[in-house]
LODODO-24605 format. One record per residue: x, y, z of N, C-alpha, C, O, CB in turn. Coordinates in pm, whole numbers, plus 50000, padded with zeros to 5 digits. Glycine has a CB too. Example, Ala and Ser with C-alpha at 12.3 -4.5 7.8 and 13.67 -1.06 7.14 Angstrom:
residues 2
513194943150780512304955050780513204967050780514244966850846511314955350905/512854977550708513674989450714512905000350787513415011450804514084994050572/
end
This chain:
residues 438
796824255334133797184245534032796874231434086797754224634138798684246833993/795624227234073795194214534130795254203034031795484191534070793804215834183/795044206033903794984195433803796304193833729797154202733730793864198333704/796434182233664797624179533585797704188833466796704194433421797634164933539/798934190533414799164199733304800004193233194800884185033221799854212433354/799714197133070800564194032956800644206832872800344217632922799994181832871/801034205532745801084217332657799994216132550799444205432527802484218832590/799694227432486798594227632388799044222832251798264216632178798024241632376/800294225632214800744222332078802234218932078802964222432170800454234031981/802644212131973804044208131957804934220331933804514229931868804194198131841/806164220031988807094231031971808514225331975808744215132039806894241932083/809464231831907810824226431899811864237331919811574249231910811044219531765/813094232831946814234241831965815494234231928815604222331959814304247232113/816444240831862817684234431818818904241831872818844253831898817744233731665/820014234431888821264240331935822264229531965822064218031926821024248932061/823374233132033824404223332067824354219832214823914227832297825794228632029/824824207732248824914203532387826184208932450827234209132386824874188432397/826104213332576827234219732640828414210232659829554214432643826814225432773/828164197732694829264188432720829664180532597830854178832570828884179032831/828684175532521829014167232404829374175532283830124170932196827844158132371/828854187632275829074195832156828254191432036828414196831927830514195732120/827374181632055826564176431945825394185831914824794191632004826054162431979/825094187031786823914194531744822684186431777822664174331756823964197731592/821634192931830820444185631874819194193731846819204206031848820524182332023/818114186431818816784192431804815894186431911815734174231921816184190031659/815314195231990814464191232103813024194632067812734205732023814884198332236/812114185032086810704187032053809854183732174809974172932232810294178231931/808994193232214807994190632317806674187032250806244193832156807824203032412/806024176232298804724172232245803744169932360804144165032465804854159432159/802474173332341801474170932447801374156132480801674147532396800094176332404/800954153132603800754139332646799504138632733799134148532795801994134032724/798834126932738797584125532814797824125232964798964123833008796844112932771/796764126533044796894125833189797554112833234797374102333172795524127333255/798314113733344798994102333406800044096033315800494084933342797984091833445/800434102833209801474097833118802854099833178803754091533159801374104732983/803024110933249804334114533299805154121333192804654124333083805064102233350/806414123733223807334129933126808294119233076808964112533155808124141933191/808354117732944809194107432883810044113632773809544120732686808324095932826/811354110932779812244114532670812224103432566812084091632601813704117132722/812344107032440812424097232332813624100632246813654111232182811104097132248/814634091732242815764093532152815354088632014815084076831993817044085832203/815294098031918814814094731784815944092131686815684088931569813954105931731/817204093331731818344091231641818884076931648819884073931582819434100931674/818264068331724818694054431735817954045831633816984050331571818454049031878/818414033431615817784024631516816294023431540815494024431447818424010631519/815924021431664814534021731706814414032331816815304033231901814044007631756/813354040231816813204050431921813304044132061812704033732088811854057731907/814054050632148814244045832285813574055632380813874067532379815764044132320/812664050532462811924058732559812614058132694812924047232744810434054032571/812864069632753813494070332885812614078832975812484090932954814954076132876/812004072733075811164080133169812014089733251813114086333294810394070433262/811504101633272812194111633356811934108133502811154114733571811694126133323/812614097633548812474092533684813834089933745814794086833673811614079733687/813924091133874815184089633945815804075833923817024074333928814984092034093/814964065733900815494052233877816374051533752817194042433740814344042233863/816204060933660816954060633535818194069433535818854070933432816064064633423/818534075433651819744083533659820954074133659821044064933740819744092533786/821894076733567823074068133556824384075433582825414068933596823114061933420/824364088733587825594096233609825244110233657824204115733622826454096833479/826134116033739825924129633788827214137733779827464146433862825414129533933/828044134933679829284142433660828964155233584828644154733465830344133933583/829054166733651828804179933594827424181133530827224189133438829864183133490/826484173333578825134173633524824474160333550825124150833595825134176933374/823194159533521822424147333548822144140033417821574145633324821094150733621/822554127333414822374118933296821364108033327821454101433431823714112733250/820394106033237819464094733250819704085233134820194089333028817974099633253/819364072533154819624062733048818674050933060818054048733163821074057833055/818594043532950817804031132945818404022332837818614026732724816294033932916/818674009632872819253999932778820514005332712820744003132593818223996332670/821334012432789822604017532738822504030332658823524035732616823224007432655/821294035432635821094047932561820974059232663820174058432756819814047232469/821784069732644821874080332743821374093732692821374096432572823304081732789/820934102032787820674116132761821344123932874821014122332991819114119332754/822304132432835823074140032932822404153532963821644158932882824494142332879/822694158633083822374172433121820894175733100820554184933025823234182133042/820044168133167818594170133152818014180433250816854184133239817864157033169/818834184933346818274192533457817684206033417816704210333477819324194633561/818264212933318817734226133282816374225033214815514233633232818724233433190/816184214333137814874211833076813844208733184812754214433186814944200232974/814214199633274813274195133376812934206133476811814206633528813834183033450/813884215133503813604226333592812484235033535811614239633608814874234833615/812514237233404811464245133340810104238233353809094244833374811784247533192/810094224933341808834217633354808294218833497807084220333517809034202833317/809194218133597808734219933735808234234033756807214236133823809864216633834/808934243833702808524257733719807154260633662806424269033716809524266733654/806774253633554805464255633491804434245233537803294245333491805604255033341/804824236333628803884226333678803464216233574802324211633577802674233033732/804364212533481804034202933376804114188733432805104185033496804984204533253/803084180933409803044167033456803224156933344803804146333365801724164333526/802744160333226802704150633116803284156832990802834167432945801254145833090/804294150232933804974155632816805804144732748806364136132814805874167632855/805854145332616806794137332538807894146832492807614157332433806084130232416/809154143132517810294151332477811134143332378811844134032417811144155732601/811054146832253811844139832150813184146932133813264159232135811074139332014/814234138932117815584144232106816364135932006816384123632015816304144432244/817014142431909817724135031805819244134531829820024132831736817454141231669/819644136131957821044135031997821074130732143820034127732202821824148631977/822274130332201822374125332338822454136232444822804133432559823564116532350/822124148832406822124159632503821254170932450821354174532333823564164732533/820384176732536819564188032489820434200132456821564201132505818514191932596/819934209232374820664221632347820874229532476819994230132561819904230332244/822064235532490822384242732612821814256832612821604262632718823874243232632/821564262432493821074276332488822104285632549823274285432512819734277732561/821664293932644822574303232711823044298032846823604305532926821904316832729/822824285032872823244279233000822224280433110822494276933224824514285533044/821044285533076819964286833173818764278733126818884270433036819584301833194/817594281333186816354274833142815524283833052814394280233016815514270633263/816044295333014815274304632931814774298432799813614300732763816124316632901/815604290632726815104285132599813894276132619812994275832534816204277232530/813864268932730812774259432754811534266632807810404262232783813224248532853/811744277732878810634286432916809974291932790808754292232778811114297933007/810804296332695810274301632569809474291132494808444294232435811414306932481/809944278632496809214267832429807844265832494806844264532424810024254632435/807804265632626806544263332696805584274932674804384272832658806784261332845/806104287132674805234298632650804684298632507803534302332484806004311732677/805524294332412805054293332273804014282332258803034284032185806244290832178/804224271032326803314259632313801984262132382800954256932338803964247132372/801964270032489800744272032567800524260632664800874249232634799544273532475/799964263532777799734253432881798284248832878797364256932868800094258933022/798094235732887796744229932889796474223433024797204214533068796564219632775/795414228033089794984222133216794174209633185793234210033106794154232233302/794544198433248793844185733222792864182733335793044187333448794864174133207/791844175033305790764172833402791044161033494790154152933522789454170633329/792284160133538792684149533631793534156033740794444163633709793484138033557/793254153133868794014159533976795494155633973795844144633933793424155734111/796334164934015797744161934033797924151434142797104150334233798534174734066/799004144034131799334133934232800504139134315801654135334293799674120034166/800184147834408801214154734486801984145234577801454135034623800584165634569/803244148634603803934143034718804144154534816804904163834789805314136234677/803454153734929803514164235031803894157635163803024152635234802144171935043/805184157435196805594150735320804944156835442804764169035449807104151135335/804594148435537803954153135659804934155035774804564159535882802874143435701/806184151635749807224153335850808544156335780808684153135662807344140735942/809514162335849810774165735785811544153435736811504142835797811644173635881/812224155135625813104145035568814474151435556814604162435502812574139635429/815494144635606816804150835624817874142535556817904130335570817114152535773/818774149335483819954142835425821164151335456821144163435433819784140635271/822244145235506823444152735538824654143735518824674132335564823394158135682/825664149035449826874141335424827974150535373827744158835285826604129935322/829184149135429830364156335381830134171435373830524177735275830764151035245/829524177135475829324191535479828124196535402827854208535401830514198135430/827404187435335826204190935259824964187735343824894177235406826154183335122/824004196735344822754194335416821574197535326821534207935261822694202835545/820624188435322819364190435251818234186335344818254175435400819324182335116/817244194935359816104192135446814824195035369814704205535305816164200435578/813874185835376812564187735313811544189135425811344179835503812204175835215/810904200635432809974203735541808544204135490808304208235376810344217135607/807584200135573806174201635533805834216135503806284225235573805244196435644/805064218335399804684231835359803424231135274803154220835211805834238935282/802674241935272801464242535189801784244335042800924241934957800574253635236/803004248735010803384251334871804894249134857805614248334957802984265834827/805354248134732806774245834708807564258734733807214269434684807004240834565/808634257334811809554268134838810964262234845811134251134896809184275634970/811954269334794813334264534800814204275534857814144287034814813844260234659/815024271834955816014280735015817384274234997817564262635035815704283535166/818334281434941819644275534912820764284734956820654296934949819774272334763/821864278535000823084285635037824254278734969824354266434971823274285935192/825164286634909826394281034856827564287934923827464299534965826474282634701/828684280934934829884286534997831084278934942831414268134989829824285435154/831744284834842832884278334778834214282634839835244276234815832894281334631/834204293334917835404298234984836534300434885837684296734910835854288535094/836184306434772837174309634668837024324334630835934329934641836994300334543/838114330434584838014344334537836984345534425836924336934337839394349434488/836204355934428835204358134325833864351734354832884354434285835704353234196/833824343234455832544336834488832434335034638832824324734693832404323134416/831894345234703831624344334846830344336434867829734331634771831514358434910/829944335034990828694328135021827524335634959827494347934958828494326735174/826564328234907825344334034851824134326434905824204314434931825364333734696/823034333734921821804327834974820624333034894820594344534852821624331235126/819654324234873818404328334806817284319434857817464307334873818534327434650/816124325434882814954317834927813734323234854813434335134862814774318835082/813024314434782811904318834700810774308734702811024296634701812364321234557/809524313434705808414304434673808504301234524808794310034443807024310934710/808254288834487808384284834347807004284834283806204275634302809054270834334/806744295234207805544296234125805994298233981807174300533955804604307934174/805054297533889805414299933748806034313733732807024315333661804174298533657/805464323633797805964337233784807354338933843808234344733778805014346933852/807584333833965808904335434026809954327433951811094331833939808874331134173/809564315633899810534307833823810984315433698812184316633672809944294333784/810024320533622810354327533497811224339733523812184342033450809074331733423/810914347533626811614360033652812884358433735813874365433711810694369633721/812864349333833813924349033933814894337333921816024338233969813314348834065/814474326433859815304314333856815744310633715816934308233692814544302733918/814804310133621815104305333485816274312633418817034306033347813894306833400/816454325733436817554332433364818954329433418819934332633351817334347133369/819084323433534820394321233595821164310433519820614300033484820244317333744/822444313133494823234304533405824204295533482824584298433595824004313033307/824584284733416825574275633472826904282833486827164292533414825724262933384/827744278233577829004285133604830084275133641829794263833680828824295533717/831324279233627832454270933670833644280133698833634291833661832814260133562/834654274733763835884282033788836854280133672836864269733606836524277533921/837664290233649838594289933536839534278033545839854271733444839404302933531/839984274833668840944263733682840304250133651841024240333630841514263633824/838964249433647838294236933616838204234333466838004222933423836904236833675/838354244833384838114243533241839024233133177838554224433104838294256933172/840324233933205841264224433145840944210133186840984201033104842704227833184/840614208133314840264194733363839014189433292838974177833252840034194933516/838004197833278836764193633211837024189933065836494180033016835704204833219/837834197932997838144194932857838934182032845838704174132753838914206432794/839874180032936840694167832935839834155432955840194144532909841774168633044/838694156933024837804145633049836644144932949835644138232973837244146433190/836794151732838835824150632730834534158132754833514155032692835504136432707/834564168132843833354175932874833464190032816834494193732761833114176533028/832404197632828832254211532781832744213432637833304223932605833004220932873/832534203532551832914205132409832094216032342832544222032244832734191932334/830884218632394830054229332340830014241532429829194250432408828654224332318/830894242032530830884253032624831584265432572832574264432499831504248632752/831084276932611831694289732575831134300432667830274297532750831444293432426/831624312532654831084323532734829694327532689829064336132751832014335532729/829204321432580827824323632539826834315532622825654318932628827654320032393/827324304732688826404296032760826904292432900826434282632959826184283432681/827834300032954828314297533091828994310033144829434318633067829294285533095/829064310933275829814321433343831044314933404830944304833473828934328733453/832204320833377833464315433429834034325133532834064337233510834484312933313/834474319533645835024327533754836534325633753837024314533775834414323533892/837294336433728838754336033728839274345533833839144357733821839334339733587/839854339833938840264347734054839034355834102838034349834141841474357434018/839094369034099837934376934141837194382834023836294391134040838364388034235/837564378633901836914383833781835804374633735835904362433748837934385733668/834734380433681833614373033625833724373833473833604384633415832244378533675/833954362433407834074361933262832724358033204832264346733221835184351933217/832084367433134830754365233079830524375432969831034386632976829664366233189/829744371732866829464380832756828644392932801828694403532739828734373432646/827864391332911826964402132950827014405733098826164413333146825564398532915/827984400633170827994403033314826954394433384826294386133321827754417733343/826804396533513825854388433590824434393533572824194405533562826234388433738/823494384233569822074387833558821454390933694820484398433703821294376533491/822034385233800821624388033938822894388734021823864381833988820614377133994/822934396734127824124396734214824424382934271825574379434294823934406634328/823374375034295823534361434347823114351034242822424341334274822714359534477/823534353234118823104344234009823524329734033822814320633991823684349033877/824664327634099825164314034114824274305434204824014293834174826574314334168/823824311234316822954303334403821584301534340820914291534364822814310034542/821144311234258819884309434186819994297834086819054290034069819484322534112/821164296734020821334285333930821364272234009820934261833958822634286933847/821874272734130821854260634214820414256434242820104244534242822614263034348/819534266034265818114262834283817544256934155816764247334160817314275434323/817934262534040817484257233911817884242533897817064234033862818074265533795/819154239533924819634225633915818874216534011818494205433976821144224933945/818654221434133817934213534233816514210534186816034199334204817904220834367/815854220334126814494218134075814504207233967813644198533966813914231234018/815484207933875815554197833770815774183933824815164174333776816644201133675/816634182833926816884169633985815684164634065815384152734063818134170134074/815004173634136813824169734212812664165634121811804157734162813384181134304/812634170934000811564167133907811574152133880810544146233847811704174933775/812754145933894812874131533870812174123133976812124110933965814344127733864/811624129634078810784122634175809564116534108809044106334155810334132134287/809114122533998807944117433927806634122133985805564117933941807964102533927/806684130734083805494136734145805734151534168806854155234203805154129734279/804744160034150804914173934192805094174334343804454166734417803694182634148/805954183134388806354183634529805754195834597805804207034545807874183934542/805174193434713804654204334796805424203934928805074196335019803094203134819/806464212334937807344211835054808264224035050808354230834948808184198635058/808924226635161809974236635168811294229135170811594221935265809814245935294/812094230935064813384224035051814494233835088814594244635031813584218434907/815314229835185816444238035228817724230935186817934219335222816404240535384/818574237735110819804231735057821004240135098821034252235077819724230534904/821994233635158823224240335200824404233235136824674221535166823344240635355/825124240235048826334235334981826054222634902826884213534900827444232735084/824914221834838824524209734767824964210034621825374220434569823024207734775/824874198434555825184196934413824424185134358823604179134427826694195234391/824704181534232823934170934168823984157634246822984150734256824444168734027/825164154234299825284141534372824304141034489823564131334505826724139434423/824304151534572823414151734688821964153634647821064148234712823824162734785/821704161434540820324162834491819744149234456818604146134492820274172234369/820524141234385820034128234341819834118834459818884111034462821004122034240/820724119534557820564111034677819274114934751818534106234797821794112334771/819034127934762817794132334828816574127734749815604122934807817784147634844/816614129234617815464125334535815204110334545814054106134546815684129334389/816264102334552816084087834572815384085134706814504076634715817444080534568/815794092534808815164090934940813684094634934812844087634990815874099535046/813364105634866811964109734852811174099434771810024096634801811874123534786/811804093934668811134083834584810794071434667809744065234648812024079834463/811684067834759811394056534848810164059434933809344050634958812604053434938/810044072034978808874075735058807604074834974806564070335022809044089935115/807684079234848806524078334759806094063934743804904060734753806834084634622/807054055134717806734041034696806174034734823805254026534818807964033334650/806734038534937806244033235065804804037435088803964029535131807134037935182/804504050235058803144055335075802184047934984801074044335025803094070335045/802594045634858801734038634763801494024234805800384019134790802354039034624/802524017534859802364003534898801474001935020800843991535039803713997434926/801424012535103800584011935223799134015535194798264013935280801124021335329/798884020435072797524024635040797254038335098798154044235157796494014535091/796034043535084795724057035133795904058035284795504049135359794294060835096/796514068935326796704071135469795374074035536794464079835478797694082735493/795314069835662794104072935738793974088035750794944094735785794144066335879/792814093635722792674108135726792774113235868792484106135964791354112335665/793184125735880793174131936011791734133736058790804134235977793914145336009/791564134736189790234136336245789694150236208790474159536188790254134436399/788384151536200787754164436169787474171836298786884166436391786444162436088/787914184536303787674192636422786164194836437785504198836342788424206336413/785594192136557784144192636574783534206536556782364207636520783794187536710/784314217236580783764230836568784014236936431783104242736372784364239636674/785274235736380785624242536254785394233836132785284239036021787074246836258/785314220536150785154211536036786444209035961786444202035860784134217035941/787584214536010788864212535943789424198635975789254193536086789874223435985/790094192635877790784180035899792064182835979792824191935944791114172835764/792284175236084793434177636172794664170636116795194161436178793134172836316/795114175135997796324169735936797494178635976797364187236063796174168835782/798654176535911799854183835950799684198935929800214206836006801064178735872/798944202835825798744217135799797994223635915798364234535959797974219235667/796944216935963796174222136076797024222336203796964231836281794894213536098/797824211836224798704211236341799654223136341799894229236445799504197836343/800204226336223801164237336214800504250936237801174260536274801854237236078/799204251736215798494264236246798224265536396798094276636448797174264836169/798144254136465797854254236609799124255536692799184263436786797094241436648/800154247736656801394247736732802424257036669802464258236546801964233536741/803244263736749804304272236693805554264436654806444270036589804684282936794/805644251636690806844243736667807094241436518806144240236440806744230436740/808364240836479808774237336344809984228136352810544225836459809094250136261/810384222936237811534213736232812724219836305813004231736288811914210636085/813454211936388813234197636411812404194636536812474183436588814564190736422/811624204336585810914202436711809424200336698808734199436799811144214136797/808894199436577807494195636561807424180436561807904173936468806874201736430/806834174736665806914160336688805564153236678805404142336731807514157736824/804604159436610803294153136588802984153836439803004164736381802164160136673/802704142436377802424141936234800934143036202800564148636099802964129136175/800094137836290798664137436259797864135236387798314128436479798364126136155/796674140936391795724138036500794684128536445794064131236342795054151236555/794484117136514793564106936464792304105336549791324099336505794274093636457/792324110736669791124110336753791044123336833792064128436880791134097836849/789834128636849789614140736928788224139936988787224140236917789784153736842/788184139037122786904137837192786664150637273786994151537391786904125337286/786074160637204785754173137271786954179337338787994181237275784664171037372/786814182437467787924188237544788484178237643789144182037740787464200937617/788224165337619788604155137718789774146237675790584142437758787414146437747/789864143037545790854132837505791294135437361790514139937277790254118437519/792564132437334793124134137200794174123337176794854118937269793754148437182/794294119037050795304109037012796024114036887795394117536787794644095036987/797354114336895798174118436781799154107736741799374098036814798924131336812/799754109536623800714100036567802034107036543802064118236493800174093736436/803124100236578804474104736545805214093036481805424082836546805244110136671/805604094436354806374084136286807864086536310808364097536290806064083936134/808554076236352809974077336387810794070336280810594058436254810274071136528/811734077536215812574071436113814044074236143814364082836226812194076635972/814914067136076816354068636097816824082336052817924086536089817124057736023/816014089535972816404102735923816184113736025816484125335997815654105935798/815654110436144815524120536248816914126036281817854118236297814834114536376/817084139236291818424144936313819064140536444820284139936453818344159936311/818254137336547818844133636675819534120136672820384117336757817784133536782/819194111436576819854098436569821314099436526822084090036545819114089336472/821704110836468823094112636428824034111736548825144106636536823274126136358/823584116836662824454116836779823934109136898824644107736998824704130736820/822694103936891822134096837007822254081836984821374075636923820654100937030/823344076037033823634061837017823614057836869822834049136831822624053337097/824454063936782824374061236638824534046536602824004042036500825424069136566/825254038836686825384024436658824184016636711823984005036676826674019036720/823414022936795822204016536852821164027436871820884031436984822514009136989/820574032536762819714044436771818484042336856817724032836838819294048736632/818294051436951817144051337041816604065637048817374075137063817544046037185/815294067137038814704080437048814874085637191814494078737286813194080037009/815434097637209815614103037344814284104037419813274108437364816264116837337/814314099837545813094099937626812494113837639811274115337641813374094437762/813354124137648812824137737665812004141937543811074149837555813984147737689/812354136637425811584139937306810254132537301809284137537245812394136837181/810214120637361808934113637372808004121737464806814123337434809124099137428/808554126737574807754135137665807304147837591806154151937605808584138937792/808204153937515807844165837439806714162837340805794170837324809064171437365/806794151337273805744147537177804394145937248803374150437197806114134437105/804404139537366803164138037443802634151737485801424154137483803384129137567/803544160737523803124174137565802514181937448801544189237465804324181937623/803084180237329802544187237212801134182537180800284190637142803454185137091/800864169637195799504164637173798554170737276797444174937241799464149237181/798984171137403798154177537505797924192237474796824197337495798794176037641/798964199037425798824213337391797824215237278797074224937278800194219337352/797824206237181796844207237072795424206237125794544213637084797104196336966/795214196937218793884195537279793494208637348792374213437331793864183837380/794414214337425794134226637498793864238337402792924246037422795304230037591/794694239537298794554250737206793364249337113792944259037049795804252237125/792814237237105791644234937020790334238137092789264238437031791624220636972/790434240537222789224243737298788734257737264789514266437228789484242537448/787454259637276786814272537244787454283937322787634282937443785314271937272/787774294637252788344306537315789854306637321790444316737362787814307737450/790514295537282791974294937292792674297037159793904295937151792374281637349/791914299937055792524301936924793494313736927793174324336980791424304336817/794684311736870795674322336865796534323436989797424331936994795004335236843/796304315137090797124315237211798274305337196798344297937098796274311937335/799164305137295800294295937293800344288437426800034294137531801624303537268/800724275537421800794267337542802254264537577803014259537494800014253937523/802624267737701803964264937749803954252337835803044250337915804524276937828/804974244037819805184232037900805534236838041806524244038058806314222837839/804734232938143804914238438278805524228538378806354232438460803594243138331/805124215738370805674206238468805494191838420804674188938334804994208038606/806304182838480806234168438452806174161138585806914164238679807464163638367/805304151338592805184143338715804904128838677804304126138572804064149038809/805324119638762805044105338745805464100338606804734092938540803554102538767/806644104638564807134100838431807884087438438808734085238524808074111938373/807524078538343808204065438336808424061638190807564063938104807374054438409/809594055738163809894050338030809974035138042810754029838122811234056237972/809174028337964809024013837979809744005737871810083994137893807564010237979/809974011937755810544004337645811204014137546810634024737520809443995637573/812404010837492813034019937395812204021437268811534012137223814444014837360/812264033337211811614036137083812694037136977813644044836991810754049337090/812554029336869813594027936768813124033136633811924034836612814024013236756/814054035836541813644039536404812724029036343812964017036356814884041436315/811684033636277810684024436221809454023136306808424018136259811284011036201/809544027536433808384026836521807404038236489807804048836440808814027436670/806134035836517805124046336509804574048536650804004039436711803974042636408/804764060736701804284064136834802824068336827802454076936748805144075336897/802014062036911800634066136928800574073737060800794068037167799634053836927/800274086637053800374095637167798984099437215798204105437140801194108337131/798664096037339797324098437392797394108037511798244106437598796654085137434/796504117837513796424127337625794984128537672794074130637592796984141337584/794784127237805793454128937865793524140637961794444141638042792984115937939/792554149537952792524161238039792114157138181791054151238200791544172037983/792954160138280792624157438420791994169738485791064168538565793884153138499/792494181638448791944194038502792234205238403793364206638355792544197438644/791224213038373791404224338279790814236838342789624237338376790724221338139/791654247038358791194259838411791444270638306791814267538193791904263338545/791244283038342791324293938244792694294538178792774296238056791024307238311/793764293138256795094294938198796014283038222797224284138198795724307138255/795494271938267796354260538295795594247538275794384247038296796914261238438/796294237138234795644224138215796624213038253797834214338235795164222338068/796074202138307796874190638345796374178538269795174176438257796814188238499/797304170538217796964159038134797644146438184798754146838238797334161537988/796954135238164797604122238177797954118038035797064117037950796674111538250/799234115538009799664112337873800334098637870801014094437964800634123137821/800134091737759800744078537738801214077437593800604083137503799744067137771/802304070137572802824067637438802884052637416803364045137501804224074237418/802404048237299802374034037265803084031637132803064040037043800914028937256/803724020137121804164014636993803394001536976803633991937049805744012436986/802484001236880801563990036872800683989936995800073999937030802313976636858/800643978337062799843977337184800673979037310800143978337421799143964037188/801973981437294802853982437411803013996937454803314005737372804223976337381/802803999437583803014012837635804504014937656805144007137726802224015037768/805054025537597806494027937605806844039437699807984040337745807044030837467/805874048237728806144059337820804824064737872803774063037810806954070537750/804894071537988803714077838046804164089238136805284089138188802864067538125/803304099038154803624110338242802374118638264801454118538183804764119038184/802354125938377801354136338398802034149638369803054153138429800764135838545/801444157238275802064169438226801144181338250799924179838252802394168238077/801734192938269800964205138288801394215438184802584217138159801134210538431/800424222338125800664233238029800014245938080798954245538144800114229537888/800634257238053800024270138086799794278137958800584277537864800934278238185/798694285437956798304293237838798704307837851798664313637960796784292137815/799094313537737799354327837735799024333237597798914325837500800824330937771/798854346537591798564352737462799854353637379800934355237435797944366937482/799724352537249800884354237160801364368837160802324372237091800524349837015/
end
């Protein structure tokens, strides 16, 4: 799925909103390339357009609300999850009330709309957001991590520690097929003791056992029982997809969510949106160097094929120079979201020196593993000599990591390595790696 997508024809669906109880008619209409997804409230004096973007989120109480000029649309996540599942980039969504129809509490009604409308491939490439390094959010027992990946995948864990709902886990690649079969049918849920509180606060006016699953002690209250043994965590993935859609870009990453909800989803999406804007303001990133033998670009995907390291220990974002078997230069971007800053001088964050050495060693290992005959092998860190740290490395710094081969034999190599921030050398060491078969 390389190009942008819209739908072939207009399609509509009617029903009541789960929280407002208002009757609503939802209409999907095709849109041109680079249009994005826009909601249009047609029941106001003048139509009000609200872009499906994180900047327009105004509330996350029991659902995600977007607004513009005081005009709101509640509970948009189930609609947007379906759009992400089908890879829709451009769409006009007309709505004649302040909340989409809830249907059965899942994304099935919106899947049916998209299948009825048909998907149209547009002749314009998608504008992916594919992070090249991990992005981490953690607060109040909630953890969300976005990892580099060749395709979208979501892994989620929930743990409410209440009768009737033990811990649940689900991990799935997100494709149109898996979304339709494995995620879209999962329904919204709540605990029985929450119902009175929600009603007292003017919510779930349209809620019933037709559009939600209620957990009472160890009993499951539902018109049809559970659709999956772990339906609740699957619905959490559905909600997360809807909230991530507000990034405004299709996402290519592995998202790991532990005990998350709309509040943390929106905070993560805001963080990702900042990265998108930062990338756009910096202009196109310098491309990775091309491997002289294979012709592959030495970007993060290639690095991950060469090195066995993964988050949080993959410390090289890109290779920018490669001179045969003699010299290599890599880049490591350092941000405050690095997990080690949580405990390493949190009031004065400094990158641990041992991790700078590890980053230099990984660049040297890439050089060694890129040599002819070493494909599929693994490099172990063997020794450190003449190591010096000259200047602290702080969040916001970009490490330029250089390794020169001093001696290379059949199963061992020695490198002179240096790390720079700008023109200043911040660390240096002579490192040795040994090769072995996987």
